[in-house]
MIMI-479249 format. One record per residue: x, y, z of N, C-alpha, C, O in turn. Coordinates in pm, whole numbers, padded with zeros to 5 digits, always signed. Layout:
# residues N
XYZXYZXYZXYZ ...
This chain:
# residues 309
+17635+04003-00638+17512+03964-00710+17500+04043-00839+17462+03987-00942 +17531+04172-00835+17523+04255-00955+17619+04206-01060+17586+04202-01178 +17740+04167-01018+17838+04116-01114+17789+03986-01176+17809+03962-01295 +17726+03904-01095+17676+03776-01146+17568+03799-01251+17570+03736-01357 +17473+03890-01222+17368+03918-01318+17423+03980-01445+17382+03944-01556 +17517+04075-01429+17575+04139-01547+17649+04037-01631+17641+04039-01754 +17721+03948-01564+17794+03845-01638+17698+03754-01712+17726+03710-01824 +17583+03724-01648+17485+03638-01713+17431+03703-01839+17421+03637-01943 +17395+03832-01831+17344+03902-01947+17448+03907-02057+17418+03883-02174 +17572+03940-02018+17680+03945-02118+17695+03811-02186+17713+03804-02308 +17689+03703-02108+17702+03571-02166+17589+03538-02261+17611+03476-02365 +17468+03580-02225+17354+03554-02313+17370+03627-02445+17342+03571-02551 +17414+03754-02439+17431+03831-02562+17543+03776-02646+17531+03765-02768 +17653+03740-02580+17768+03689-02655+17737+03557-02720+17785+03528-02830 +17655+03474-02654+17626+03343-02708+17504+03340-02796+17472+03236-02854 +17433+03451-02806+17309+03449-02882+17336+03437-03030+17436+03487-03080 +17247+03369-03099+17252+03367-03244+17145+03463-03293+17080+03531-03213 +17126+03467-03424+17021+03552-03477+16885+03485-03462+16783+03542-03502 +16883+03366-03406+16761+03287-03402+16674+03320-03282+16592+03238-03240 +16691+03439-03226+16604+03480-03117+16464+03505-03168+16440+03506-03288 +16372+03526-03075+16234+03548-03116+16223+03677-03196+16295+03774-03170 +16133+03678-03291+16108+03797-03371+16046+03903-03279+15959+03869-03199 +16088+04030-03288+16026+04135-03205+15875+04134-03219+15821+04103-03325 +15808+04170-03111+15662+04158-03106+15595+04236-03218+15498+04188-03278 +15645+04357-03247+15578+04437-03350+15593+04374-03488+15500+04379-03569 +15710+04315-03516+15732+04251-03646+15652+04122-03656+15599+04089-03762 +15643+04048-03546+15564+03924-03546+15416+03956-03569+15350+03885-03644 +15366+04060-03505+15226+04100-03526+15204+04143-03671+15101+04109-03731 +15299+04216-03726+15291+04260-03865+15289+04138-03959+15207+04131-04050 +15379+04045-03936+15387+03923-04017+15255+03845-04012+15200+03808-04115 +15207+03821-03891+15082+03744-03875+14963+03818-03937+14874+03755-03994 +14962+03951-03925+14852+04028-03981+14847+04021-04132+14739+04012-04191 +14963+04027-04194+14970+04017-04341+14919+03882-04387+14842+03873-04482 +14963+03775-04319+14920+03641-04359+14771+03622-04338+14703+03561-04422 +14719+03673-04227+14577+03652-04199+14489+03736-04292+14377+03696-04322 +14539+03850-04336+14462+03935-04428+14444+03864-04562+14341+03880-04628 +14544+03787-04603+14528+03704-04723+14595+03757-04846+14665+03681-04914 +14575+03884-04880+14633+03937-05003+14650+04088-04991+14596+04152-04900 +14725+04143-05083+14754+04286-05085+14636+04362-05144+14582+04323-05248 +14595+04469-05079+14483+04548-05131+14529+04673-05205+14451+04735-05278 +14656+04712-05186+14711+04830-05254+14842+04793-05322+14949+04840-05283 +14832+04709-05424+14952+04662-05493+15018+04776-05570+14953+04847-05646 +15149+04792-05549+15225+04888-05627+15249+04833-05767+15253+04908-05864 +15264+04701-05776+15273+04631-05905+15248+04485-05879+15301+04429-05783 +15169+04422-05962+15139+04280-05947+15172+04207-06076+15211+04270-06174 +15157+04075-06074+15186+03996-06193+15320+03926-06189+15382+03904-06293 +15366+03892-06068+15497+03827-06052+15480+03683-06004+15377+03646-05947 +15583+03603-06030+15587+03464-05986+15682+03451-05867+15786+03518-05861 +15647+03364-05772+15741+03325-05668+15805+03191-05701+15922+03168-05671 +15728+03103-05764+15776+02970-05799+15764+02949-05950+15665+02991-06010 +15863+02885-06009+15852+02850-06150+15730+02761-06171+15715+02658-06105 +15645+02800-06264+15525+02723-06290+15413+02749-06192+15307+02687-06201 +15434+02840-06096+15331+02871-05998+15238+02981-06046+15232+03012-06165 +15167+03038-05951+15069+03143-05984+15139+03276-06009+15239+03309-05946 +15083+03351-06104+15136+03483-06138+15055+03590-06064+14997+03679-06126 +15053+03580-05932+14969+03672-05856+15041+03730-05734+14977+03764-05634 +15172+03743-05744+15249+03804-05635+15270+03952-05665+15280+03993-05780 +15275+04030-05558+15279+04175-05572+15384+04238-05482+15420+04185-05377 +15433+04353-05528+15502+04445-05438+15391+04527-05374+15319+04599-05443 +15378+04515-05244+15259+04564-05175+15284+04697-05103+15385+04713-05033 +15192+04791-05120+15202+04921-05057+15097+04947-04952+15068+05062-04921 +15038+04841-04896+14932+04858-04797+14977+04941-04676+14896+05009-04614 +15106+04935-04645+15154+05006-04525+15259+05111-04560+15347+05140-04479 +15249+05168-04678+15338+05278-04715+15302+05405-04637+15391+05482-04600 +15174+05427-04611+15130+05550-04545+15153+05546-04395+15203+05642-04337 +15115+05436-04330+15124+05431-04184+15263+05394-04133+15311+05452-04036 +15329+05295-04199+15459+05250-04150+15575+05286-04241+15691+05273-04202 +15546+05332-04362+15649+05366-04460+15737+05246-04492+15860+05253-04486 +15672+05135-04525+15742+05013-04568+15666+04954-04687+15547+04977-04704 +15738+04879-04769+15672+04797-04871+15723+04655-04857+15830+04632-04800 +15647+04560-04910+15683+04420-04892+15626+04338-05008+15555+04391-05094 +15658+04210-05010+15614+04120-05117+15509+04025-05061+15528+03967-04954 +15398+04009-05135+15291+03922-05089+15219+03859-05207+15207+03920-05314 +15171+03736-05185+15087+03670-05283+14942+03676-05241+14899+03775-05182 +14867+03571-05270+14726+03563-05229+14708+03450-05129+14794+03364-05113 +14593+03453-05063+14556+03347-04968+14660+03329-04858+14688+03217-04816 +14715+03440-04813+14811+03434-04703+14952+03397-04742+15038+03383-04655 +14976+03381-04870+15110+03343-04914+15204+03464-04916+15164+03575-04951 +15327+03440-04877+15432+03539-04888+15526+03495-04999+15481+03435-05096 +15654+03523-04989+15749+03484-05094+15828+03361-05049+15818+03316-04935 +15906+03309-05142+15999+03201-05112+16138+03262-05098+16151+03384-05084 +16242+03179-05101+16378+03232-05103+16464+03149-05199+16521+03047-05162 +16470+03196-05324+16567+03139-05418+16704+03196-05385+16715+03295-05312 +16808+03134-05439+16944+03174-05406+17007+03250-05522+17008+03203-05636 +17058+03367-05491+17126+03452-05589+17276+03448-05559+17318+03479-05447 +17355+03411-05659+17500+03405-05642+17572+03503-05734+17690+03485-05765 +17501+03609-05776+17565+03710-05861+17668+03788-05779+17668+03786-05656 +17755+03857-05851+17859+03934-05785+17993+03867-05802+18029+03828-05914 +18066+03852-05694+18198+03787-05700+18179+03638-05721+18140+03567-05628 +18206+03592-05841+18183+03451-05875+18287+03360-05811+18253+03257-05753 +18413+03397-05821+18521+03317-05764+18551+03368-05623+18651+03437-05600 +18465+03332-05531+18478+03380-05394+18591+03309-05321+18605+03187-05332 +18673+03384-05247+18776+03318-05165+18716+03238-05050+18785+03161-04984 +18586+03257-05025+18519+03188-04916+18433+03072-04967+18352+03017-04893 +18450+03036-05093+18366+02935-05156+18379+02798-05090+18489+02754-05056 +18265+02733-05071+18264+02593-05029+18196+02507-05136+18161+02392-05111 +18179+02564-05255+18124+02490-05368+17974+02500-05385+17920+02451-05484 +17905+02564-05288+17758+02564-05297+17706+02662-05402+17609+02631-05470 +17768+02777-05418+17724+02869-05523+17753+02812-05662+17681+02840-05757 +17857+02734-05671+17894+02677-05801+17787+02583-05854+17788+02549-05973 +17694+02540-05769+17584+02455-05814+17482+02532-05896+17400+02472-05966 +17487+02665-05889+17391+02748-05963+17418+02743-06113+17533+02744-06157 +17310+02737-06190+17319+02740-06335+17285+02877-06391+17277+02895-06512 +17266+02975-06303+17223+03108-06347+17288+03215-06260+17227+03266-06167 +17412+03248-06292+17482+03352-06218+17534+03457-06314+17562+03430-06430 +17547+03578-06263+17602+03689-06339+17732+03735-06271+17742+03729-06148 +17829+03781-06347+17958+03818-06289+17959+03952-06218+18065+04000-06177 +17843+04012-06201+17836+04136-06125+17694+04155-06073+17598+04104-06130 +17684+04230-05964+17553+04264-05909+17501+04390-05977+17573+04454-06054 +17378+04425-05948+17317+04542-06011+17383+04673-05969+17384+04770-06044 +17439+04675-05847+17492+04801-05795+17642+04794-05769+17693+04849-05672 +17711+04726-05859+17856+04713-05847+17925+04849-05851+18025+04869-05782 +17873+04942-05931+17937+05073-05940+17929+05149-05808+18024+05215-05767 +17813+05139-05741+17799+05206-05611+17892+05143-05508+17953+05213-05428 +17902+05011-05512+17989+04941-05416+18134+04981-05439+18207+05009-05343 +18177+04982-05563+18314+05023-05591+18336+05169-05557+18446+05209-05518 +18230+05250-05572+18240+05391-05536+18257+05413-05387+18307+05518-05345 +18218+05315-05305+18240+05325-05161+18389+05322-05126+18431+05373-05022 +18468+05260-05214+18612+05251-05193+18644+05184-05059+18721+05235-04978 +18583+05068-05039+18601+04996-04913+18681+04867-04930+18687+04784-04839 +18744+04852-05046+18834+04739-05064+18772+04613-05117+18836+04508-05115 +18647+04618-05167+18587+04502-05232+18541+04542-05372+18508+04658-05396 +18540+04446-05462+18501+04474-05599+18350+04462-05620+18294+04527-05709 +18284+04380-05538+18140+04359-05552+18095+04280-05431+18176+04240-05347 +17963+04257-05421+17913+04172-05313+17952+04027-05337+17968+03983-05451 +17968+03955-05230+18004+03813-05232+17888+03738-05167+17858+03759-05050 +17823+03650-05242+17703+03581-05193+17730+03499-05069+17639+03475-04989 +17855+03454-05051+17889+03376-04932+17898+03463-04806+17878+03414-04695 +17927+03590-04823+17955+03677-04709+17846+03782-04688+17801+03803-04575 +17804+03847-04794+17713+03961-04782+17567+03916-04786+17522+03858-04885 +17496+03941-04678+17352+03912-04680+17285+04021-04763+17276+04136-04722 +17239+03982-04880+17171+04078-04967+17043+04019-05024+17023+03897-05024 +16957+04108-05071+16824+04071-05119+16809+04119-05263+16865+04222-05300 +16733+04045-05342+16702+04082-05479+16563+04145-05482+16464+04081-05445 +16556+04269-05524+16428+04340-05539+16426+04406-05676+16532+04440-05730 +16308+04424-05732+16297+04493-05860+16306+04398-05978+16373+04295-05972 +16238+04433-06084+16235+04353-06207+16251+04446-06325+16168+04533-06348 +16359+04428-06402+16385+04518-06512+16392+04440-06643+16416+04319-06644 +16371+04511-06751+16379+04452-06885+16471+04538-06971+16472+04661-06960 +16546+04472-07058+16629+04545-07152+16542+04629-07244+16426+04596-07269 +16597+04738-07294+16523+04824-07385+16477+04744-07507+16551+04665-07565 +16354+04768-07544+16300+04702-07662+16227+04573-07632+16156+04521-07719 +16242+04519-07510+16170+04396-07476+16036+04432-07416+16029+04495-07310 +15930+04393-07481+15796+04426-07434+15730+04305-07369+15772+04191-07390 +15629+04331-07290+15553+04223-07229+15609+04172-07098+15548+04086-07034 +15724+04223-07057+15783+04178-06930+15736+04271-06818+15742+04393-06831 +15690+04213-06708+15640+04292-06596+15757+04350-06519+15838+04275-06464 +15767+04481-06513+15878+04547-06446+15832+04614-06317+15715+04647-06300 +15927+04632-06228+15903+04708-06105+16034+04771-06062+16137+04705-06057 +16029+04900-06030+16148+04972-05991+16129+05025-05849+16058+05123-05829 +16190+04962-05750+16174+05008-05611+16212+05154-05590+16159+05220-05502 +16304+05204-05672+16346+05344-05657+16230+05441-05682+16233+05554-05634 +16129+05397-05758+16012+05482-05782+15935+05509-05653+15854+05602-05646 +15961+05427-05552+15889+05440-05425+15983+05472-05309+15951+05447-05192 +16098+05526-05342+16190+05575-05239+16287+05473-05183+16363+05505-05092 +16286+05351-05236+16383+05250-05191+16516+05278-05259+16523+05282-05381 +16620+05298-05181+16750+05334-05237+16840+05212-05252+16836+05123-05168 +16922+05208-05358+17015+05097-05375+17102+05076-05252+17146+05171-05187 +17126+04951-05221+17209+04909-05107+17149+04951-04973+17221+04961-04873 +17017+04974-04971+16949+05002-04844+16916+04871-04774+16916+04764-04835 +16888+04880-04646+16861+04762-04564+16720+04709-04590+16625+04786-04601 +16710+04578-04598+16583+04507-04611+16573+04408-04496+16667+04332-04471 +16461+04408-04426+16439+04311-04320+16379+04185-04380+16292+04191-04467 +16426+04070-04333+16379+03942-04384+16334+03855-04267+16413+03824-04178 +16207+03816-04269+16154+03725-04168+16147+03587-04231+16073+03564-04326 +16226+03495-04176+16236+03361-04234+16265+03259-04125+16347+03282-04037 +16196+03147-04132+16220+03037-04037+16210+03085-03892+16291+03047-03807 +16110+03170-03865+16085+03224-03732+16203+03304-03677+16229+03303-03557 +16272+03373-03766+16386+03456-03729+16378+03588-03806+16304+03600-03904 +16455+03685-03762+16464+03813-03831+16610+03841-03865+16698+03836-03779 +16635+03871-03993+16768+03906-04040+16760+04035-04121+16652+04081-04158 +16877+04092-04147+16885+04210-04232+16978+04184-04350+17084+04123-04336 +16935+04232-04467+17020+04229-04584+17023+04366-04648+16959+04459-04599 +17097+04379-04756+17095+04503-04833+17041+04473-04972+17060+04363-05025 +16974+04570-05030+16923+04553-05167+17039+04573-05264+17080+04686-05291 +17091+04462-05317+17211+04469-05400+17191+04418-05542+17280+04434-05626 +17076+04356-05572+17059+04299-05706+16913+04306-05748+16823+04322-05664 +16890+04294-05880+16756+04294-05936+16736+04171-06024+16832+04108-06067 +16610+04137-06049+16576+04027-06139+16580+04075-06283+16522+04178-06317 +16648+04000-06367+16655+04032-06508+16541+03969-06586+16455+03902-06529 +16541+03991-06717+16431+03942-06801+16470+03816-06879+16418+03792-06988 +16563+03737-06823+16602+03612-06889+16509+03497-06853+16536+03382-06888 +16401+03527-06784+16300+03428-06748+16174+03502-06707+16163+03622-06732 +16079+03434-06646+15956+03501-06601+15988+03602-06492+16090+03588-06423 +15904+03703-06473+15927+03803-06368+15907+03740-06229+15795+03706-06191 +16016+03727-06155+16015+03655-06029+16031+03748-05910+16080+03860-05923 +15989+03700-05793+16016+03765-05666+16065+03658-05568+16044+03539-05589 +16132+03703-05462+16174+03610-05358+16310+03550-05384+16320+03434-05421 +16415+03629-05363+16550+03580-05388+16647+03656-05298+16631+03775-05273 +16748+03584-05251+16847+03644-05161+16980+03571-05177+16988+03467-05241 +17082+03628-05118+17215+03569-05129+17226+03440-05049+17144+03413-04961 +17327+03361-05081+17353+03237-05009+17380+03266-04861+17345+03186-04775 +17441+03380-04833+17474+03415-04694+17349+03425-04608+17342+03365-04501 +17250+03500-04655+17131+03518-04573+17045+03391-04572+16979+03362-04472 +17046+03316-04681+16972+03189-04683+17032+03090-04586+16960+03014-04521 +17164+03090-04575+17231+03000-04482+17200+03039-04338+17176+02952-04254 +17200+03168-04308+17164+03213-04175+17020+03173-04141+16990+03136-04027 +16933+03181-04241+16792+03146-04219+16770+02997-04198+16704+02955-04103 +16826+02917-04288+16785+02777-04297+16897+02676-04272+16870+02556-04263 +17020+02722-04261+17129+02631-04234+17206+02592-04360+17151+02588-04469 +17334+02563-04342+17424+02537-04453+17382+02418-04538+17397+02421-04660 +17330+02314-04475+17295+02193-04549+17163+02203-04624+17130+02117-04704 +17087+02308-04597+16953+02319-04657+16952+02395-04789+16855+02383-04864 +17055+02473-04818+17052+02560-04936+17185+02556-05010+17292+02535-04952 +17176+02578-05142+17294+02600-05224+17250+02679-05347+17134+02720-05357 +17341+02701-05440+17309+02783-05555+17197+02730-05641+17139+02805-05720 +17164+02602-05628+17058+02541-05708+16943+02492-05622+16851+02426-05671 +16948+02523-05493+16844+02474-05402+16814+02581-05298+16896+02612-05212 +16694+02638-05308+16653+02739-05213+16544+02688-05122+16528+02567-05103 +16469+02780-05065+16358+02749-04975+16229+02778-05051+16202+02893-05086 +16148+02674-05078+16033+02689-05167+15902+02717-05096+15802+02746-05161 +15899+02708-04963+15775+02741-04892+15748+02891-04902+15840+02972-04894 +15622+02925-04920+15585+03065-04939+15554+03131-04805+15440+03167-04776 +15659+03146-04724+15642+03198-04589+15750+03299-04550+15767+03329-04432 +15822+03351-04649+15930+03447-04621+15880+03588-04649+15826+03616-04755 +15899+03678-04552+15856+03816-04566+15977+03907-04586+16069+03909-04505 +15976+03983-04697+16079+04081-04726+16019+04220-04704+15918+04254-04765 +16081+04300-04618+16031+04434-04586+16137+04536-04626+16248+04533-04574 +16102+04626-04718+16195+04730-04762+16154+04865-04704+16036+04888-04677 +16252+04953-04683+16231+05079-04614+16269+05197-04702+16387+05216-04731 +16173+05277-04746+16206+05398-04823+16285+05497-04737+16269+05504-04616 +16371+05572-04805+16442+05679-04735+16591+05655-04720+16636+05540-04718 +16665+05763-04710+16811+05754-04700+16857+05698-04566+16970+05651-04556 +16770+05702-04463+16811+05648-04333+16821+05496-04335+16867+05436-04238 +16779+05433-04445+16790+05287-04457+16921+05246-04524+16948+05126-04537 +17002+05341-04567+17125+05310-04641+17245+05315-04546+17276+05421-04493 +17313+05202-04523+17430+05205-04435+17549+05279-04495+17630+05335-04422 +17559+05280-04629+17669+05351-04694+17803+05283-04673+17810+05167-04632 +17909+05356-04703+18043+05298-04698+18087+05265-04556+18154+05165-04533 +18049+05351-04459+18098+05335-04323+18000+05266-04229+18034+05234-04116 +17878+05243-04275+17776+05188-04188+17763+05038-04193+17676+04981-04126 +17848+04971-04271+17846+04826-04280+17988+04775-04292+18076+04844-04344 +18010+04655-04245+18143+04593-04251+18159+04520-04384+18153+04397-04390 +18179+04597-04491+18183+04541-04627+18298+04443-04646+18289+04355-04732 +18404+04456-04570+18519+04367-04583+18513+04251-04486+18615+04186-04461 +18396+04224-04430+18381+04112-04337+18425+03981-04403+18414+03964-04525 +18476+03891-04321+18520+03761-04373+18422+03649-04340+18444+03534-04378 +18314+03682-04269+18209+03584-04241+18073+03650-04260+18059+03772-04249 +17974+03568-04289+17837+03618-04306+17786+03677-04174+17713+03776-04176 +17823+03618-04061+17776+03669-03933+17835+03807-03904+17767+03894-03849 +17960+03827-03942+18022+03958-03917+17954+04066-03998+17931+04176-03948 +17920+04037-04124+17850+04136-04204+17710+04160-04148+17665+04274-04139 +17641+04053-04109+17509+04066-04052+17513+04151-03925+17427+04237-03904 +17612+04128-03841+17627+04207-03719+17634+04356-03749+17578+04439-03676 +17703+04390-03857+17725+04532-03886+17598+04602-03932+17593+04725-03933 +17495+04527-03971+17367+04585-04013+17266+04592-03900+17162+04658-03912 +17295+04525-03790+17194+04502-03688+17142+04629-03622+17021+04647-03610 +17231+04717-03579+17185+04837-03508+17096+04923-03596+16991+04969-03551 +17137+04945-03721+17056+05028-03812+16926+04957-03848+16821+05020-03857 +16933+04826-03869+16811+04750-03897+16713+04756-03782+16592+04767-03804 +16765+04747-03659+16677+04754-03543+16606+04889-03532+16493+04896-03484 +16671+04994-03575+16606+05125-03577+16494+05129-03680+16387+05184-03655 +16520+05070-03796+16422+05075-03905+16294+05000-03870+16185+05045-03906 +16305+04888-03801+16184+04811-03772+16097+04879-03668+15983+04837-03644 +16150+04984-03605+16065+05058-03511+15953+05133-03584+15858+05178-03520 +15964+05146-03715+15855+05206-03792+15727+05123-03784+15616+05176-03793 +15744+04995-03768+15631+04903-03782+15550+04897-03655+15600+04856-03550 +15427+04938-03663+15338+04930-03549+15381+05015-03432+15347+04985-03317 +15455+05121-03460+15498+05209-03352+15607+05151-03265+15623+05192-03150 +15682+05055-03318+15791+04995-03241+15741+04879-03160+15654+04804-03204 +15796+04861-03041+15751+04753-02954+15842+04633-02955+15810+04532-02894 +15956+04640-03024+16051+04530-03023+16189+04583-03049+16206+04689-03108 +16291+04508-03004+16426+04558-03013+16509+04490-03120+16621+04533-03145 +16458+04387-03184+16530+04325-03294+16638+04230-03248+16656+04210-03128 +16710+04171-03343+16816+04075-03310+16929+04141-03233+16949+04262-03241 +17004+04059-03159+17125+04106-03093+17245+04066-03177+17248+03955-03229 +17344+04154-03190+17465+04115-03261+17535+04002-03187+17526+03994-03064 +17603+03914-03260+17686+03812-03197+17824+03868-03176+17857+03976-03225 +17905+03795-03102+18045+03833-03088+18134+03723-03143+18253+03718-03112 +18076+03635-03225+18152+03522-03275+18163+03526-03426+18191+03423-03488 +18141+03640-03487+18137+03648-03632+18272+03650-03698+18279+03629-03819 +18380+03674-03625+18511+03672-03687+18547+03804-03751+18646+03811-03824 +18469+03908-03727+18499+04038-03785+18435+04144-03700+18358+04113-03608 +18464+04268-03727+18408+04376-03647+18334+04473-03734+18376+04501-03846 +18224+04526-03682+18146+04628-03752+18119+04740-03656+18171+04741-03545 +18036+04836-03697+18003+04946-03608+17939+04897-03480+17861+04803-03482 +17972+04960-03368+17916+04919-03240+17767+04946-03237+17722+05047-03292 +17687+04857-03174+17544+04878-03167+17511+05002-03085+17583+05034-02990 +17404+05070-03121+17360+05188-03049+17219+05165-03001+17151+05071-03043 +17174+05252-02911+17038+05240-02858+16937+05279-02966+16940+05392-03014 +16850+05187-03003+16757+05212-03113+16614+05233-03065+16524+05250-03147 +16591+05231-02935+16454+05234-02885+16446+05337-02772+16477+05306-02657 +16406+05457-02805+16405+05568-02709+16324+05531-02586+16215+05475-02596 +16380+05563-02469+16313+05530-02343+16348+05393-02290+16304+05355-02182 +16426+05319-02367+16462+05183-02327+16613+05162-02340+16660+05050-02362 +16687+05271-02325+16832+05266-02339+16896+05225-02206+16828+05200-02107 +17027+05220-02206+17101+05182-02086+17064+05274-01970+17067+05396-01982 +17029+05212-01857+16992+05288-01738+16843+05306-01720+16798+05345-01612 +16764+05277-01824+16619+05292-01813+16560+05184-01724+16617+05075-01711 +16446+05213-01661+16378+05113-01578+16319+05004-01665+16277+05030-01778 +16316+04882-01614+16266+04770-01694+16213+04660-01602+16245+04654-01483 +16133+04574-01661+16085+04454-01591+16138+04327-01659+16167+04228-01592 +16150+04331-01792+16202+04216-01867+16302+04267-01970+16314+04387-01992 +16373+04175-02033+16470+04211-02137+16402+04282-02255+16465+04361-02325 +16273+04252-02276+16201+04314-02387+16183+04465-02368+16152+04536-02463 +16204+04512-02244+16191+04655-02217+16318+04732-02247+16322+04854-02232 +16421+04663-02291+16551+04726-02315+16591+04713-02462+16573+04607-02523 +16644+04821-02517+16695+04818-02653+16823+04737-02658+16901+04739-02563 +16846+04666-02767+16973+04596-02783+17086+04698-02780+17068+04810-02828 +17202+04663-02725+17242+04529-02684+17223+04500-02534+17292+04414-02479 +17131+04572-02467+17118+04559-02322+17009+04461-02282+16918+04431-02360 +17021+04411-02160+16918+04328-02098+16877+04391-01966+16940+04485-01919 +16771+04338-01907+16717+04393-01783+16790+04330-01664+16778+04210-01639 +16865+04411-01591+16943+04364-01478+16904+04444-01354+16927+04565-01348 +16845+04376-01256+16804+04442-01131+16718+04565-01156+16732+04667-01088 +16626+04554-01254+16531+04660-01281+16582+04773-01368+16511+04871-01389 +16706+04761-01419+16763+04863-01504+16819+04798-01632+16871+04687-01629 +16808+04870-01744+16868+04820-01868+17019+04834-01856+17070+04944-01833 +17091+04724-01872+17236+04724-01851+17302+04622-01941+17424+04606-01939 
């Protein structure tokens, strides 16, 4: 019987996608932000989520003190959208033609030097493979009137993990690019990889993102949010493999929110690549701990015969 239960749990984890339920603490946080309506402690406001839309989106610091996170929010319960960023490696070996639909790409990401400094065998991020998020708005010297925001002023480090709640799912990306001043100051943009994980391959491409204002981007100040050279599978050949490599560290970071209460996504075993092995991210709920349901166990374990296993 024990072998049968263990096999069942293993099968569930191996077959799971990232589309599991959002951890309770993150879901409560998401719902609370929407119900509150707008940011009361904006770190910087005056941004657009949609071309031609309202200029009332903010980088919000309402929960910098209690949870040590910042996020993007509009008014009346609106969050951000998800435009598609295809900057970085333009001629991707993994291309299926969807990034090529973009009319606005740059041949490098904002943090190409840091990525190359990792010496991990890639020249830059690849929008098809690396789940990354665009944060920050910068202007060239001498250009006035453009609304800027620098996440580093608030402890957000380049290439740190960002949690993304989209389409009733939770994913992790890294902060790898910023918005330039070649248009209005925008928020709400991510790589094709993370958009595909969120909404499916047929729903997005370089010229077609997700326009509903229901995507929550959560950034985490501090060096513990940076996977670095060895903490992520930078040479992954699939988006799922790269996402898997961020999962354990991302699951630890979301424990900041509301005192924890959720274990986050489970890594898949079908990504076609390998990353760091998941570790116990929820003290008191590790392997061997007493449990009643799977929610009482930190990933990658489930509740088997009253014990996390």
